[in-house]
BAFI-3210 file (N, C-alpha, C; in Angstrom, 3 decimals, decimal comma, padded with zeros to 6 digits):
// residues 304
n [1|2|3|4|5|6|7|8|9|10|11|12|13|14|15|16|17|18|19|20|21|22|23|24|25|26|27|28|29|30|31|32|33|34|35|36|37|38|39|40|41|42|43|44|45|46|47|48|49|50|51|52|53|54|55|56|57|58|59|60|61|62|63|64|65|66|67|68|69|70|71|72|73|74|75|76|77|78|79|80|81|82|83|84|85|86|87|88|89|90|91|92|93|94|95|96|97|98|99|100|101|102|103|104|105|106|107|108|109|110|111|112|113|114|115|116|117|118|119|120|121|122|123|124|125|126|127|128|129|130|131|132|133|134|135|136|137|138|139|140|141|142|143|144|145|146|147|148|149|150|151|152|153|154|155|156|157|158|159|160|161|162|163|164|165|166|167|168|169|170|171|172|173|174|175|176|177|178|179|180|181|182|183|184|185|186|187|188|189|190|191|192|193|194|195|196|197|198|199|200|201|202|203|204|205|206|207|208|209|210|211|212|213|214|215|216|217|218|219|220|221|222|223|224|225|226|227|228|229|230|231|232|233|234|235|236|237|238|239|240|241|242|243|244|245|246|247|248|249|250|251|252|253|254|255|256|257|258|259|260|261|262|263|264|265|266|267|268|269|270|271|272|273|274|275|276|277|278|279|280|281|282|283|284|285|286|287|288|289|290|291|292|293|294|295|296|297|298|299|300|301|302|303|304]
n.u [201,242|200,048|196,655|194,368|191,476|188,184|186,172|182,942|180,948|180,604|179,093|176,325|173,737|173,831|173,397|174,981|175,778|175,925|177,924|180,189|180,256|180,812|183,357|184,785|184,601|186,236|188,780|189,433|190,643|189,522|187,013|186,040|183,404|180,395|178,523|176,344|173,746|170,484|168,271|169,178|170,365|172,909|172,820|174,822|177,178|178,099|177,553|175,433|175,145|174,351|175,622|176,097|173,982|174,315|172,566|170,860|172,325|173,549|175,548|176,241|175,276|176,856|179,412|178,998|178,668|181,153|182,836|181,707|182,248|184,929|186,146|187,445|186,497|187,828|187,526|185,058|183,075|182,167|181,314|180,619|180,031|181,331|181,730|179,804|178,151|175,539|174,541|172,946|172,841|175,555|176,024|174,461|175,898|178,345|177,550|176,701|179,077|180,294|178,581|179,239|181,903|181,591|180,178|182,119|183,938|182,430|182,239|184,820|186,389|189,066|189,242|187,655|186,629|186,539|185,662|187,208|185,715|184,406|183,637|182,959|182,984|184,601|187,906|191,006|192,183|189,983|188,416|190,041|189,687|187,020|187,347|188,985|187,144|185,087|186,077|187,683|185,928|184,999|187,346|187,960|185,973|186,826|189,307|188,461|187,217|189,153|189,586|190,708|190,750|190,515|191,280|190,223|191,958|190,658|189,827|187,171|186,166|184,876|182,967|180,778|179,160|180,695|182,250|183,965|186,016|185,895|184,753|186,143|188,624|191,104|193,410|196,102|199,627|200,633|198,332|197,509|199,502|198,838|196,329|197,070|198,689|196,898|195,138|196,772|196,446|197,164|195,200|194,039|194,427|195,393|193,352|194,689|194,723|196,230|195,489|194,341|196,350|197,588|196,018|196,241|198,728|200,935|203,377|202,637|203,694|205,585|204,221|203,732|206,127|206,558|204,389|204,232|203,568|200,987|199,342|196,478|194,760|194,351|193,422|192,977|192,992|193,024|193,899|193,338|195,061|194,346|196,355|196,111|193,605|194,020|195,969|194,384|192,278|193,419|194,619|192,861|190,337|187,229|187,971|187,073|187,092|189,513|190,463|189,971|188,647|190,060|190,433|192,875|196,005|195,150|195,575|197,546|198,943|201,908|202,248|204,101|206,158|204,602|203,768|206,281|207,056|205,151|205,988|208,574|208,163|207,139|204,378|201,561|198,620|195,221|194,588|192,536|190,573|189,051|186,412|185,641|185,364|183,994|183,803|183,120|180,456|178,198|176,584|175,550|177,255|179,443|180,363|181,169|183,160|184,935|185,915|187,249|189,061|190,707|191,665|193,140|195,207|196,523|197,435|200,035|201,578|201,094|200,059|197,317]
n.v [143,429|141,025|140,603|139,047|137,240|135,865|133,699|134,592|132,745|130,574|131,500|131,453|131,983|134,450|138,033|140,808|142,710|141,155|139,340|141,035|142,058|139,755|139,227|141,494|141,229|139,084|139,656|139,717|141,175|141,519|140,468|138,190|138,698|137,139|137,125|135,964|135,732|136,431|135,252|133,070|130,828|128,445|124,984|123,521|122,799|125,528|127,413|129,909|131,938|135,122|137,972|140,538|142,050|142,623|143,416|145,090|147,237|148,966|151,342|153,218|152,027|149,680|150,825|152,167|150,025|148,659|150,642|151,065|148,650|148,394|146,661|145,531|144,818|142,260|141,234|140,608|137,751|135,126|132,120|130,524|128,530|129,828|128,865|127,041|124,150|124,676|127,219|129,505|129,555|129,836|132,363|133,935|133,631|134,849|137,467|138,201|138,161|140,394|142,372|142,238|143,055|145,744|146,623|146,252|148,219|150,540|150,292|150,503|148,254|146,054|143,585|140,936|137,681|134,495|131,693|130,377|128,551|125,675|123,382|120,244|118,037|118,499|118,750|120,118|121,795|122,486|123,788|125,964|127,359|128,141|129,793|131,799|132,896|133,923|135,139|137,525|139,758|139,954|140,501|142,935|144,583|144,546|145,864|148,379|149,258|149,297|147,083|144,016|140,565|137,630|134,386|131,406|128,355|125,893|122,661|121,920|119,326|116,671|114,639|112,338|114,235|116,248|114,981|114,245|116,118|118,185|121,461|123,801|125,394|126,419|124,940|124,119|125,124|124,935|125,281|127,788|129,368|129,226|130,475|133,077|133,729|133,844|135,865|138,477|140,459|142,230|142,531|140,141|137,445|135,299|133,830|132,374|129,078|126,811|124,201|122,744|121,879|119,952|117,539|116,974|116,011|117,778|120,430|122,751|125,169|126,263|127,653|130,182|131,572|131,453|132,790|135,295|137,880|137,644|137,153|137,908|137,536|135,479|132,259|130,400|127,251|123,885|120,429|116,974|114,264|110,996|108,458|105,684|105,253|106,399|104,675|102,521|103,292|104,992|107,838|108,397|108,044|109,506|112,525|112,984|110,513|110,020|112,194|114,981|118,193|120,301|122,161|124,812|123,600|121,092|119,348|118,550|120,681|122,604|124,834|126,563|126,778|127,837|130,406|131,503|131,690|133,560|135,861|136,048|136,789|139,227|139,564|141,475|141,695|140,372|137,369|134,776|132,689|129,746|127,859|124,565|122,191|119,211|118,071|120,038|120,842|120,328|122,030|125,468|126,487|124,809|125,702|128,348|127,707|126,412|128,516|130,071|128,252|127,800|130,413|130,645|128,772|129,881|132,250|132,131|132,824|135,406|138,768|139,381]
n.w [111,579|110,431|110,023|111,937|111,201|110,547|108,472|107,612|107,013|108,723|110,788|110,151|111,078|112,221|112,062|110,292|112,189|114,531|113,835|113,573|116,135|117,664|116,629|117,516|120,299|120,739|119,991|117,255|114,260|111,789|109,351|106,854|104,769|103,871|100,823|099,416|096,956|097,997|096,834|095,457|096,685|097,472|098,077|099,267|101,987|104,036|102,128|100,523|102,403|103,596|104,615|103,876|101,720|098,513|096,603|097,837|098,982|101,771|102,310|104,289|106,630|106,826|107,110|109,502|111,297|111,166|112,152|114,668|115,980|115,642|113,829|110,815|107,369|105,655|103,136|100,577|100,196|097,946|096,572|094,076|091,085|088,459|085,890|085,359|083,961|083,166|081,232|081,781|084,562|085,127|084,027|085,694|088,100|087,395|086,899|089,419|090,827|089,666|090,639|093,341|093,288|092,525|094,734|096,722|095,995|096,528|099,256|100,040|100,313|099,784|098,406|096,592|097,081|095,502|093,313|090,318|088,955|087,139|084,520|085,365|083,715|081,601|080,126|081,504|079,571|077,944|079,814|080,355|078,010|078,317|080,542|079,380|077,720|079,377|081,764|081,361|081,266|083,881|085,297|084,139|085,229|087,868|087,635|086,757|089,015|090,909|092,561|093,943|092,950|094,694|094,174|095,456|096,031|096,142|094,997|094,806|094,665|096,106|096,526|094,739|093,578|092,455|090,648|087,511|087,653|089,506|090,655|090,434|088,720|089,476|090,808|091,131|091,115|088,451|086,912|087,874|086,752|084,042|084,106|084,867|082,756|080,631|081,477|082,358|084,243|087,237|089,029|089,432|091,562|094,296|096,807|099,123|100,325|102,327|102,952|100,881|099,245|100,716|100,724|098,092|097,960|097,905|098,276|100,682|101,446|099,673|097,491|098,615|098,472|095,695|094,599|095,685|094,891|094,176|096,256|097,490|099,583|102,491|103,550|106,520|107,101|108,146|107,409|107,685|106,580|106,067|106,175|106,265|105,155|102,637|101,652|101,196|099,393|097,479|095,513|093,477|094,341|095,545|097,170|099,873|100,923|102,019|103,442|105,735|106,487|108,998|112,109|112,314|113,347|114,067|112,078|109,202|108,086|107,987|110,109|111,371|109,468|107,462|108,406|108,744|106,090|105,115|106,500|105,519|102,828|103,202|103,461|104,064|105,470|105,530|107,362|107,485|109,451|108,387|109,136|108,821|110,066|110,803|113,291|114,988|114,758|116,190|117,690|118,264|120,159|119,847|117,379|117,944|119,775|118,063|116,429|118,336|119,400|117,214|116,942|119,343|118,959|116,725|117,714|118,580|116,468|115,719|116,621|118,641]
ca.u [201,675|199,015|195,377|193,635|190,027|187,554|185,204|181,651|180,008|180,376|178,070|175,247|172,512|174,060|173,400|176,301|176,086|176,314|179,220|181,241|180,292|181,547|184,763|185,375|184,670|187,225|190,087|189,704|190,797|188,779|186,125|185,633|181,944|179,735|177,595|175,553|172,450|169,461|167,286|169,797|171,265|173,467|172,432|175,958|177,601|178,777|177,157|174,138|175,127|174,331|175,798|175,881|173,172|174,776|171,420|170,222|173,499|173,454|176,950|176,355|175,059|178,030|180,489|178,673|178,896|182,590|183,405|181,179|182,880|186,373|186,545|187,391|186,089|189,025|187,108|183,706|183,210|181,070|182,040|179,796|180,738|181,099|181,821|178,830|177,680|174,294|175,001|172,167|173,293|176,903|175,936|173,969|177,011|179,331|176,992|176,676|180,456|180,495|177,858|180,005|183,076|181,153|179,837|183,384|184,480|181,634|182,504|186,242|186,948|190,041|189,301|186,505|187,121|185,606|186,246|187,183|184,668|184,835|182,739|183,700|182,990|185,542|189,328|191,597|192,361|188,689|187,989|190,822|189,020|185,851|187,893|189,427|185,950|184,177|186,665|188,197|184,920|184,960|188,581|187,850|185,183|187,696|190,286|187,760|186,799|190,331|189,349|191,404|189,998|191,273|190,732|190,592|192,512|189,958|189,389|185,726|185,888|184,833|182,118|180,299|178,475|181,626|183,073|185,304|187,063|185,699|184,023|186,996|189,787|192,354|193,761|197,535|200,488|200,715|197,122|197,546|200,356|198,052|195,304|197,711|199,174|195,749|194,718|197,933|196,123|197,549|193,985|193,685|195,414|194,978|192,934|195,433|194,386|197,230|194,965|193,963|197,525|197,949|195,390|196,726|200,094|201,790|203,988|201,698|204,422|206,312|203,506|203,820|207,314|206,456|203,283|204,204|202,933|199,588|198,626|195,527|194,015|194,787|192,538|193,655|192,248|193,896|193,297|193,951|195,157|194,358|197,210|195,606|192,511|194,606|196,623|193,363|191,443|194,236|194,322|191,809|189,035|186,707|188,892|186,587|187,305|190,816|190,891|188,902|189,040|190,232|190,850|194,327|196,692|194,640|195,807|198,898|199,618|203,081|201,918|205,303|206,775|203,661|203,860|207,628|207,052|204,411|206,824|209,703|207,788|206,613|202,929|200,886|197,207|194,347|194,684|191,197|190,223|187,875|186,020|184,853|185,666|182,726|183,812|182,638|179,189|177,089|175,729|176,054|178,390|180,570|180,867|181,926|184,363|185,849|186,562|188,150|190,144|191,627|192,321|194,130|196,363|197,216|197,961|201,483|202,267|200,752|199,576|195,860]
ca.v [142,832|140,130|140,867|137,797|137,305|134,583|133,735|134,720|131,681|129,652|132,116|131,652|132,454|135,796|139,137|141,433|143,339|140,116|138,814|141,996|142,130|138,561|139,424|142,505|140,701|138,013|140,165|139,606|142,483|141,605|139,364|138,064|138,711|136,423|137,953|135,160|136,334|135,866|134,490|132,009|130,174|127,136|124,066|122,841|123,295|126,823|128,308|130,548|132,826|136,526|138,949|141,808|141,851|143,665|143,885|146,142|147,672|150,166|151,650|153,921|151,073|148,822|151,633|152,426|148,815|148,391|151,655|150,834|147,484|148,448|145,476|145,808|143,732|141,925|140,972|140,094|136,392|134,480|130,992|129,683|127,966|130,738|128,144|125,963|123,620|125,357|128,568|130,542|129,582|130,394|133,812|134,534|133,678|135,846|138,812|138,528|138,510|141,786|143,209|142,268|143,903|147,151|146,906|146,374|149,551|151,529|150,128|150,679|146,935|145,881|142,265|140,036|136,308|133,636|130,608|130,476|127,658|124,637|122,320|119,052|117,003|118,881|118,727|121,395|122,620|123,027|124,748|127,185|128,090|128,788|130,879|132,871|133,504|134,567|135,852|138,883|140,778|140,104|141,171|144,331|145,298|144,709|146,910|149,664|149,645|149,234|145,992|142,796|139,314|136,538|133,083|130,322|127,218|124,651|121,964|121,675|117,929|115,938|113,451|112,086|115,420|117,074|114,080|113,769|117,138|119,252|122,644|124,998|125,112|126,985|123,968|123,851|126,168|124,833|125,882|129,220|130,012|129,353|131,488|134,384|133,995|134,215|137,186|138,893|141,563|142,079|142,526|138,743|136,763|134,140|133,750|131,116|128,161|125,741|122,857|122,035|121,238|118,787|116,304|116,702|115,500|118,842|121,312|123,845|126,389|126,778|128,665|131,514|132,189|131,537|133,672|136,359|139,070|137,324|136,807|138,983|137,209|134,175|131,451|129,521|126,011|122,716|119,220|115,728|113,222|109,692|107,640|104,319|105,262|106,661|103,443|101,555|103,723|105,667|109,252|108,537|107,974|110,809|112,973|112,870|109,145|109,888|113,395|115,743|119,539|120,428|123,467|124,995|122,948|119,739|118,581|118,297|121,887|123,002|126,229|127,345|127,064|128,662|131,798|131,958|132,075|134,823|136,967|136,130|137,515|140,511|139,676|142,337|141,667|139,513|135,913|134,518|131,316|129,172|126,695|123,541|120,975|118,585|117,721|121,200|121,270|119,769|123,066|126,827|126,628|124,133|126,591|129,431|127,091|126,149|129,766|130,515|127,271|128,132|131,679|130,405|128,103|130,781|133,423|132,000|133,311|136,794|139,529|139,573]
ca.w [110,314|109,929|110,675|112,083|111,105|110,221|107,373|108,300|106,636|109,827|111,646|109,183|111,721|112,732|111,111|110,208|113,469|115,488|113,390|113,916|117,596|118,096|116,258|118,399|121,667|120,832|119,549|115,828|113,627|110,532|108,982|105,453|104,870|102,788|100,033|098,487|096,621|098,873|096,070|094,670|097,639|097,160|099,154|099,881|103,294|104,144|101,034|100,667|103,564|103,171|105,689|103,183|100,519|097,589|095,811|098,648|099,737|102,598|102,588|105,570|107,720|106,939|107,680|110,913|112,088|111,275|113,041|116,012|116,598|115,450|113,066|109,378|106,478|104,879|101,768|100,381|099,699|097,215|096,006|093,209|089,936|087,335|084,618|085,485|082,675|082,817|080,865|082,455|085,947|085,121|083,779|086,943|089,046|086,954|087,086|090,850|091,186|089,255|091,613|094,590|093,034|092,571|096,130|097,453|095,693|097,262|100,686|100,313|100,656|098,707|097,767|096,477|097,012|094,790|092,547|088,858|088,461|086,190|084,080|085,817|082,687|080,550|080,451|081,909|078,375|077,522|080,831|080,147|076,923|078,928|081,358|078,482|077,130|080,316|082,894|081,117|081,584|085,336|085,706|083,701|086,241|089,037|087,319|086,688|090,366|091,780|093,509|093,598|093,020|095,294|093,787|096,367|095,304|096,475|093,789|094,816|094,343|097,362|096,422|093,382|093,060|091,706|089,833|087,872|087,631|090,468|090,187|090,461|087,890|090,013|091,839|091,253|090,556|086,993|086,348|088,178|085,756|082,802|084,338|084,887|081,397|079,796|081,977|083,145|085,153|088,639|089,847|089,652|092,397|095,073|098,206|099,253|101,417|102,244|103,232|099,658|098,658|101,536|100,272|096,742|098,161|097,390|099,267|100,953|101,806|098,522|096,709|099,223|097,884|094,241|094,193|096,688|094,327|093,845|097,490|097,778|100,799|102,986|104,384|107,468|107,334|108,196|106,862|108,139|105,572|106,728|105,316|106,184|104,174|101,329|101,222|100,775|098,254|096,473|095,255|092,469|095,013|095,940|098,220|101,250|101,398|102,682|104,173|106,371|106,935|110,440|112,607|112,317|114,446|114,270|110,861|108,698|107,595|108,773|110,352|111,675|108,177|106,712|108,851|108,433|104,678|104,971|106,954|104,593|101,603|103,654|103,310|105,027|105,128|106,323|107,440|108,025|109,799|107,732|109,924|108,127|110,811|111,170|114,709|115,734|114,167|116,950|118,266|118,095|121,070|119,195|116,320|118,591|120,328|116,951|116,040|119,398|119,491|116,119|117,307|120,397|118,376|115,796|118,430|118,763|115,278|115,443|117,779|118,595]
c.u [200,580|197,737|194,554|192,139|189,450|186,557|183,807|180,676|179,670|179,338|176,844|173,984|172,649|173,778|174,769|176,709|176,587|177,663|180,347|181,374|181,074|183,035|185,445|185,579|185,796|188,526|190,431|189,754|189,930|187,889|185,982|184,132|181,311|178,626|176,831|174,241|171,338|168,463|167,869|170,799|171,698|173,202|173,621|176,368|178,371|178,452|175,812|174,024|175,247|174,433|175,820|175,157|173,530|173,664|170,650|171,283|173,236|174,871|177,114|176,195|176,279|179,188|180,245|179,008|180,387|183,265|182,966|181,942|184,402|186,935|186,407|186,875|187,256|188,713|185,650|183,824|181,954|181,713|181,120|180,665|180,481|181,260|180,890|178,373|176,356|174,626|174,240|172,602|174,676|176,880|175,415|175,098|178,004|178,815|176,943|178,085|180,737|179,783|178,650|181,255|182,693|180,781|181,099|183,995|183,744|181,934|183,966|186,921|187,838|189,929|187,923|187,059|186,078|186,347|186,290|186,003|185,236|183,637|183,443|183,802|184,000|186,976|189,792|191,725|191,054|188,146|188,791|190,243|187,776|186,288|188,298|188,254|185,192|184,842|187,251|187,208|184,832|186,185|188,560|187,056|186,025|188,709|189,637|187,393|187,936|190,130|190,108|190,468|190,917|190,610|191,180|190,956|191,887|189,501|187,873|185,386|185,998|184,092|181,682|179,644|179,383|182,504|182,900|186,333|186,947|185,059|184,827|188,313|191,103|192,913|195,253|198,356|200,595|199,506|197,068|198,376|199,601|196,981|195,907|198,324|198,044|195,230|195,835|197,679|196,527|196,348|193,584|194,794|194,776|194,390|193,447|195,073|195,334|196,651|194,696|195,157|197,909|197,333|195,659|198,181|201,102|202,347|203,099|202,381|205,059|205,538|203,545|205,015|207,132|205,401|203,126|203,495|201,472|198,779|197,731|194,799|194,462|193,681|193,382|192,744|193,243|193,164|194,069|193,891|195,306|195,092|196,694|194,464|193,047|195,284|195,614|192,642|192,244|193,764|193,240|190,420|188,519|187,466|188,381|186,706|188,620|191,312|189,683|189,418|189,074|190,543|192,369|194,964|196,264|194,834|197,273|199,592|200,765|202,988|203,135|206,009|205,917|203,787|205,266|207,707|206,309|205,254|208,039|209,363|207,152|205,119|202,372|199,402|196,434|194,724|193,433|190,944|188,968|187,534|185,134|185,062|184,361|182,657|183,259|181,322|177,976|176,115|176,324|177,255|179,635|181,209|181,700|183,235|185,400|186,618|187,599|189,313|191,192|192,385|193,431|195,384|197,186|197,852|199,472|202,263|202,001|200,222|198,077|195,517]
c.v [141,988|140,359|139,583|138,039|135,916|134,801|133,657|133,592|130,758|130,188|132,455|132,249|133,857|136,825|139,813|142,073|142,295|139,498|139,737|142,150|140,949|138,727|140,388|141,960|139,685|138,359|139,864|141,005|142,645|140,379|139,373|137,821|138,078|137,247|137,128|135,871|135,650|134,996|133,341|131,261|128,810|126,217|123,422|123,517|124,600|127,786|128,960|131,509|134,272|137,433|140,382|141,480|142,958|144,145|144,984|146,737|148,980|150,499|152,287|152,964|150,180|149,589|151,915|151,220|148,508|149,391|151,430|149,720|147,498|147,236|145,807|144,598|143,454|141,725|140,562|138,733|135,855|133,379|130,061|129,024|128,830|130,109|126,925|125,470|124,218|126,812|129,687|130,674|130,214|131,906|134,536|134,688|134,778|137,267|139,193|138,831|139,968|142,745|143,345|143,131|145,381|147,546|147,094|147,752|150,636|151,485|150,368|149,392|146,489|144,611|141,623|138,635|135,387|132,449|130,974|129,691|126,632|123,799|121,007|117,963|117,285|118,826|120,089|122,323|123,248|124,028|126,047|128,017|128,812|129,981|132,064|133,597|134,379|135,435|137,231|139,984|141,011|140,873|142,637|145,159|145,541|145,831|148,285|150,185|149,571|148,234|144,761|141,593|138,242|135,208|132,027|129,083|125,877|123,948|121,774|120,303|117,152|114,605|113,276|113,324|116,286|116,269|114,395|114,897|118,220|120,478|123,930|124,664|125,444|126,134|123,838|125,008|126,116|125,486|127,368|129,956|130,217|130,430|132,886|134,735|134,484|135,591|137,694|139,999|141,257|142,184|141,110|138,051|135,643|134,539|132,395|130,351|126,970|124,340|122,067|121,391|119,979|117,511|116,007|116,212|116,489|119,668|122,536|125,165|127,043|127,826|130,075|132,269|132,435|132,525|134,837|137,607|138,852|136,955|137,978|138,775|135,814|133,533|130,536|128,339|124,860|121,527|118,025|114,713|111,880|108,689|106,212|104,217|105,486|105,415|102,427|101,979|104,432|107,071|109,452|108,354|109,381|111,287|112,862|111,450|109,014|111,161|114,080|117,128|119,601|121,875|123,596|124,404|121,518|118,848|118,545|119,521|122,242|124,499|127,082|127,740|128,014|130,136|132,358|132,429|133,394|136,014|137,141|136,979|138,864|140,672|140,532|142,350|140,694|138,050|135,457|133,030|130,901|127,877|125,779|122,176|120,370|118,195|118,840|121,732|120,793|120,793|124,431|127,079|125,948|125,023|127,716|128,897|126,833|127,403|130,179|129,543|127,527|129,412|131,444|129,737|129,078|131,973|133,329|132,592|134,775|137,459|139,751|141,029]
c.w [109,669|110,725|110,721|112,035|110,933|109,098|107,976|108,012|107,793|110,813|110,806|109,798|112,317|111,641|111,160|111,526|114,474|115,129|113,836|115,428|118,168|117,807|117,219|119,817|121,845|120,105|118,094|115,215|112,380|110,350|107,462|105,435|103,630|102,148|099,011|098,170|097,387|098,126|095,289|095,527|097,126|098,354|099,845|101,189|103,142|103,005|101,349|101,826|103,090|104,387|105,167|101,888|099,526|096,669|096,537|099,577|100,477|103,073|103,960|106,742|107,920|107,564|109,166|111,773|112,235|112,208|114,483|116,716|116,451|114,733|111,577|108,611|105,539|103,406|101,752|099,706|099,040|096,373|095,202|092,127|088,703|085,951|084,629|084,109|082,214|082,497|081,552|083,912|086,037|084,913|085,006|087,943|088,673|087,168|088,561|091,358|090,827|090,215|092,905|094,429|093,131|094,005|096,954|097,219|096,466|098,762|101,050|100,751|099,505|097,884|097,706|096,256|096,397|094,184|091,068|088,315|087,498|085,763|084,387|084,761|081,580|081,048|080,948|080,705|077,929|078,538|080,740|079,011|077,455|079,773|080,486|077,844|078,126|081,390|082,600|081,482|083,088|085,812|085,292|084,704|087,488|088,801|087,333|088,074|091,386|092,918|093,023|093,731|093,584|094,969|094,790|095,553|095,686|095,194|093,684|094,236|095,642|097,238|094,972|092,753|092,195|090,745|088,353|088,052|088,682|089,831|090,303|089,772|088,573|091,152|092,105|090,695|089,030|086,328|086,674|087,142|084,449|082,955|084,260|083,530|080,496|080,178|082,893|084,150|086,587|089,573|090,226|090,441|093,175|096,425|098,656|100,516|101,340|102,349|101,957|098,964|099,421|100,970|098,798|096,749|097,557|098,550|099,449|101,273|100,586|097,713|097,307|098,647|096,381|093,768|095,165|096,186|093,974|095,084|097,887|099,103|101,208|103,815|105,264|107,775|107,302|107,581|107,405|107,008|106,282|105,842|105,193|105,175|102,769|100,780|100,690|099,493|097,163|096,167|094,200|093,063|095,265|097,177|099,653|101,791|102,157|103,360|104,784|106,752|108,462|110,812|112,504|113,575|114,681|113,051|110,492|108,108|108,541|109,066|110,686|110,369|107,353|107,109|108,655|106,987|104,464|105,403|106,040|103,363|101,908|103,339|104,431|104,672|105,968|106,240|108,187|108,236|109,035|108,448|109,080|108,780|111,329|112,643|115,575|115,161|114,954|117,480|117,966|118,992|120,498|118,138|116,914|119,186|119,240|116,561|117,071|119,603|118,413|116,414|118,328|119,847|117,536|116,489|118,671|117,598|114,986|116,703|117,616|118,932]
res [m|l|n|l|g|f|v|s|a|i|l|a|d|y|d|l|n|s|v|l|k|f|a|a|e|h|n|f|k|c|v|e|v|m|c|w|p|s|g|n|a|d|a|r|r|y|a|g|v|t|h|i|d|v|d|h|l|n|v|e|q|v|h|h|l|t|q|q|h|g|v|s|i|s|g|l|g|y|y|p|n|p|l|d|p|n|p|e|q|a|e|f|y|r|e|h|i|k|k|i|i|r|a|a|a|k|l|g|i|p|v|v|n|t|f|i|g|r|n|p|l|l|s|v|a|d|n|l|k|l|y|a|e|h|w|p|a|i|v|k|v|a|e|e|n|n|v|k|i|g|i|e|n|c|p|m|w|f|t|d|d|e|w|p|g|g|k|n|l|a|t|t|p|a|i|w|d|r|l|f|d|i|i|p|s|r|a|l|g|l|n|y|d|p|s|h|l|i|w|q|i|m|d|e|v|k|p|i|y|d|y|r|d|r|l|h|h|i|h|l|k|d|v|k|l|y|r|d|k|l|d|r|v|g|i|m|a|n|p|l|e|y|h|s|p|k|l|p|g|l|g|d|v|r|w|r|n|f|f|a|a|l|t|d|v|r|y|r|g|p|v|c|i|e|v|e|d|k|a|y|e|g|s|a|e|d|v|r|t|a|i|l|t|a|r|n|y|l|s|q|f|l|v|l]
***
């Protein structure tokens, strides 16, 4: 029913063969594979990772590796800011998303995961205008290639670098509704991550029911909300002042309710662990331990 995988960004020093080999050895069924452009890496954590270079795509090699290891690719991932205030940078990001969509079609991969993007200095209303201007062309490419786009719901606001509005518009159900109204294409949906609703003080399970037809991909990440810190700094502080990403099972996501909801709506597809827990970044062994610890916890909800 649910295919457990992980997001390849955490294995930044591995090549694709090593990523898929690790997945196969540890009973994962799939991997979301990162496709950042090699010449335009992002300096932030977990970005800039290239396990498939779509500018030099070797379809036969990728197919050979997935068949050799018996591990599928759940989606291709690339998470820049397609509405960046720098118009040249934003256009580069949008064009690379289109390249990845075309690559996914050639590889037979059903989903490309990314962000809507946002100019953090503009209002939601003004960013929706930017979205209406620039995103129809991306969605058209997805439709033409029979590929779905999964938008992750991370606000991309953590520190002063993203202040005041964050770098991803698709943060809440109210905004998702506006995005889907402006571009009603069913090719556009969610790469849903429950952890981002926790620190926004929202229900992380309800959207599974409300957007059951828009769930193109699922991320499994937890988050710990530190109430004592929140009580001191308030929700208007930079979010990393009162929360921290954690492995599934080590934070506040209600995983039993979450998986009950996925089965209720008959979701059939990938559920991929996204490791961003700083407690597991001390060494390469820590990283591998993080992936397997998350797998062990989640195994109670699905068959490995």
